[in-house]
C-alpha positions in Angstrom: 282.5 79.0 94.6 279.8 80.2 96.9 280.8 82.6 99.6 279.4 83.6 103.0 279.2 87.4 102.9 278.5 89.7 105.9 276.8 93.0 104.9 276.9 95.3 107.9 274.5 98.2 107.9 272.5 96.2 105.4 269.1 97.6 106.4 270.3 101.1 105.5 270.1 102.8 102.2 273.2 101.6 100.3 273.5 98.4 102.2 269.9 97.4 101.3 270.5 98.1 97.6 273.8 96.1 97.8 272.0 93.1 99.4 269.5 93.1 96.6 272.2 93.5 94.0 274.3 90.7 95.3 271.3 88.4 95.7 270.5 88.9 92.0 274.0 88.8 90.7 275.4 86.0 92.9 272.4 83.9 93.9 274.5 81.1 95.3 276.3 83.3 97.9 275.1 83.1 101.5 274.2 86.7 102.4 274.1 87.6 106.1 272.7 91.1 106.8 273.7 92.7 110.1 272.1 96.0 111.3 271.5 97.7 114.6 268.2 99.1 113.3 268.7 102.6 114.4 266.3 105.3 113.1 267.9 105.0 109.6 267.8 101.2 109.4 264.6 99.5 108.3 264.3 95.7 108.4 261.2 96.0 106.1 263.6 97.1 103.3 264.7 93.5 103.3 261.4 91.6 103.6 261.5 90.2 100.0 265.1 89.0 100.4 264.4 87.4 103.8 261.1 85.7 102.8 262.7 84.3 99.6 265.6 82.8 101.7 268.1 84.9 99.7 269.5 86.5 102.9 269.5 86.1 106.6 269.1 89.0 109.0 270.8 89.5 112.3 270.2 92.4 114.6 273.3 93.7 116.3 275.7 96.6 116.9 279.2 96.6 115.4 280.4 98.7 118.3 279.6 95.8 120.7 282.9 93.9 120.6 281.6 90.8 122.5 278.7 90.4 120.1 280.9 90.8 117.0 283.5 88.3 118.3 280.8 85.7 119.0 279.2 86.3 115.6 282.5 85.9 113.7 283.5 82.8 115.7 280.2 81.2 114.9 279.7 82.1 111.2 283.2 82.0 109.7 282.6 84.7 107.0 284.5 84.7 103.7 283.8 88.4 102.9 282.9 91.4 105.1 281.5 94.5 103.5 281.1 97.3 106.1 278.3 99.8 105.3 277.4 100.3 108.9 278.0 103.9 109.8 276.4 107.1 111.2 276.4 109.3 108.2 274.5 112.5 108.7 276.7 115.6 109.0 274.2 117.6 111.0 273.8 114.9 113.5 277.5 114.5 113.9 277.8 118.2 114.9 275.3 117.6 117.7 276.3 114.1 118.7 279.9 113.4 117.7 280.5 110.7 120.3 277.9 108.4 118.5 279.8 108.7 115.3 283.1 107.8 116.9 281.6 104.7 118.5 280.0 103.4 115.4 282.4 104.5 112.7 285.7 104.1 114.5 285.2 101.6 117.3 282.8 99.6 115.2 285.2 99.4 112.3 288.0 98.4 114.7 285.8 95.6 116.1 285.2 94.3 112.6 288.8 94.4 111.6 289.9 92.6 114.8 287.3 89.9 114.3 288.3 89.5 110.7 291.9 89.1 111.7 291.2 86.8 114.6 288.8 84.4 112.8 290.4 84.5 109.4 287.8 86.4 107.3 289.9 86.4 104.1 288.3 89.5 102.6 287.3 92.9 104.1 285.9 95.9 102.3 285.3 99.4 103.9 282.7 101.7 102.5 283.9 105.3 102.9 283.1 108.7 101.5 284.5 111.5 99.4 284.0 113.7 102.5 287.2 112.4 104.0 289.1 114.6 101.5 287.5 117.8 102.8 286.4 120.8 100.6 287.6 121.5 97.1 286.1 125.0 97.2 283.3 126.2 95.0 285.6 127.8 92.4 288.0 125.0 92.1 288.3 122.9 88.9 290.2 120.1 90.7 288.9 116.6 91.6 289.6 114.3 94.4 291.9 111.4 93.5 293.0 108.5 95.7 296.2 110.4 96.4 294.4 113.5 97.7 295.4 114.1 101.4 292.7 113.4 103.9 291.4 116.7 105.3 287.9 116.1 106.9 286.0 119.0 108.2 283.1 117.5 110.2 282.9 115.0 113.1 281.2 112.6 110.6 284.0 112.9 107.9 286.7 112.8 110.6 285.3 109.5 112.0 285.2 108.0 108.5 288.8 109.1 107.8 289.9 107.6 111.1 288.2 104.3 110.1 289.9 104.4 106.7 293.3 104.7 108.4 292.5 101.8 110.7 291.7 99.7 107.6 295.0 100.7 106.0 296.9 99.9 109.2 295.4 96.4 109.4 296.4 95.8 105.8 300.0 97.0 106.3 300.6 95.7 109.8 298.7 92.4 109.9 298.4 91.6 106.2 294.6 91.6 106.2 293.2 91.6 102.7 291.4 94.8 103.0 290.2 97.4 100.5 288.5 100.8 100.7 286.1 102.7 98.4 285.2 106.3 98.7 282.0 107.3 96.9 280.3 110.6 96.0 276.7 111.4 97.0 274.4 108.4 96.4 270.8 108.6 95.4 268.1 106.1 94.7 265.5 103.9 96.4 265.3 103.3 100.2 267.3 106.4 101.3 266.2 107.6 104.7 264.6 111.1 104.5 267.2 113.0 106.3 269.4 113.4 103.2 268.7 116.1 100.6 266.7 114.3 97.9 264.3 112.2 100.0 264.0 114.9 102.6 263.1 117.6 100.1 260.8 115.2 98.2 258.9 114.4 101.4 258.5 118.1 102.3 257.5 119.2 98.8 254.9 116.5 98.5 253.2 117.9 101.6 253.6 121.5 100.4 256.0 122.2 103.2 259.0 124.6 102.9 262.4 123.2 101.7 265.1 124.6 104.0 268.0 125.3 101.8 271.3 126.0 103.5 273.1 129.3 102.8 272.8 130.3 99.1 272.1 126.7 98.0 275.0 126.6 95.7 277.0 123.9 97.4 278.1 121.4 94.7 278.0 117.6 94.9 278.8 114.8 92.5 275.8 112.4 92.3 276.0 108.7 91.9 273.1 106.3 91.3 273.2 103.7 94.1 273.0 100.6 91.8 276.1 101.8 89.9 277.8 102.1 93.3 276.8 98.5 94.1 278.3 97.2 90.8 281.6 99.0 91.6 281.8 97.4 95.0 281.2 94.0 93.5 284.0 94.5 91.0 286.3 95.6 93.8 285.5 92.4 95.7 286.2 90.3 92.7 289.3 92.0 91.2 291.0 94.5 93.5 294.5 93.9 94.9 295.0 93.9 98.7 295.2 97.4 100.2 293.7 99.1 97.1 291.6 102.3 97.4 289.2 103.4 94.8 287.1 106.5 94.3 283.6 106.0 92.9 281.8 108.9 91.4 278.9 109.6 89.0 280.7 112.4 87.2 277.5 114.4 87.6 277.9 117.7 89.5 274.8 119.6 90.6 274.3 122.2 93.2 271.6 122.0 95.8 269.3 124.6 94.2 269.3 122.5 91.0 268.2 119.4 93.0 265.5 121.3 94.7 264.2 122.6 91.4 264.1 119.1 89.9 262.0 117.8 92.8 259.6 120.7 92.6 259.3 120.4 88.9 258.6 116.6 89.1 255.9 117.2 91.8 254.5 120.3 90.0 255.1 122.5 93.0 256.1 126.1 93.0 259.7 127.3 93.6 258.4 129.6 96.3 258.5 126.5 98.6 262.3 127.0 98.8 263.3 128.8 102.0 266.9 129.8 102.5 268.2 129.2 106.0 271.4 129.8 108.0 274.2 127.7 106.6 275.5 124.6 108.3 278.7 124.8 110.4 281.8 124.1 108.3 279.6 123.4 105.2 281.9 122.1 102.4 281.4 123.9 99.2 282.2 121.3 96.6 283.0 117.6 96.3 284.1 116.1 92.9 285.4 112.6 92.3 288.0 111.4 89.8 287.0 107.8 89.1 289.7 107.2 86.5 291.5 104.6 88.6 288.6 102.2 89.0 287.7 102.7 85.3 291.2 101.8 84.2 292.0 99.0 86.6 288.6 97.3 87.0 286.6 98.4 83.9 283.8 100.1 85.9 281.9 103.1 84.8 278.5 104.5 85.8 275.8 103.0 83.7 272.9 105.3 84.8 272.7 108.9 83.5 271.7 111.4 86.1 268.6 112.2 84.1 267.4 108.6 84.1 268.5 107.9 87.7 266.8 110.8 89.2 263.6 110.0 87.3 263.7 106.4 88.6 264.3 107.7 92.1 261.4 110.2 92.0 259.1 107.5 90.6 260.1 105.1 93.4 259.4 107.6 96.1 256.2 108.6 94.5 254.9 105.0 94.3 256.2 103.7 97.7 255.0 104.6 101.2 258.6 105.0 102.3 258.6 108.7 103.0 
C-alpha cells in the first residue's frame, strides 16, 4: 500500500540521499520533502526528483509550531522521518541556541503534530555522538544500552530530542523509533564536514586545518547503506525500538586527509595542524549487531569503494 512520507531536512545531505533512495525503492509512495533551506540545505539537490514528480518540496521550519500544525492537519502523513537538524559541532559551540530550537523544539513540534493528527509512524534520525567519547585507547563499542553522555551542545540537543521521542512512545503510545548512526560520507554533503571540506580545500591547494594531532577516530558509514537501514527500520522495527547503524570502518582524521590528498595528487605538506576543538571526542565506534540480527541489515559498501565513489562524485560535480 502506498504511503505518504514526510522527509524533514530532505534538502540536506542524508535527507537528500534518502529521498532518492525511497523514490527508487518505493516508487508508489508519495514523498513530501520539507526543508528550511538554511546554509546546508540545497533545493537543487532535489531537482531531478521534483521535475520527475517523484517528490514534492515544501519550504518550512520544524521549529515553527503553527506551520507544522497546519501542515500535518492538511497532509495527513502516514510516515514521518526526521532528518532536520543543526549538526555541526563547531557551530553548536558558538551558537547553541540555534541547535536547541531546531533539534529539541523542532522535534517536539513534529512529535506533537504526529500525535494530534494521527501520523501512525515516526522515526528519529540521531547520532552516535549522544553516547559521548569512548577514548582513543578504548576497545569498546557503543551499543544501544550505552548510557547517553553527550559532550557538545550539538550532541546534547540530539540526546534531548531522543529522550523526547522515547517519552512520546512510552507516555502516549506513539509508534516511534530511533536510529543512531556513525559518520556518514557520500554525495551531496555540505563542505563544512571533514571529507567535503578537506576535498574542497585540497583541490584549490589550500591548507587542510587538522585539529590537534589529527588522531581522533571515527567509524565511517556510506550514506546509501544508512538509507537502506532506515528503510528496513520503517518496514520491520517494533514500536520504541532503537538501532545503532555503523560502517564498521574506523579511520582517524589523518588517514582521511591522506586519502584525499592522494586522490587529488596533492602533497601532504598541505596538512596544517591547528588548535584542537573544545571538548573534542577522541573516538566513536558503533556496535551494529542488533540491527544485523533483528532486521538483517549490514553495510554493503566497503570503505575503499565508498570513498572512491564519493571522491569521484565531488570531482565530477560542481557541488563544492
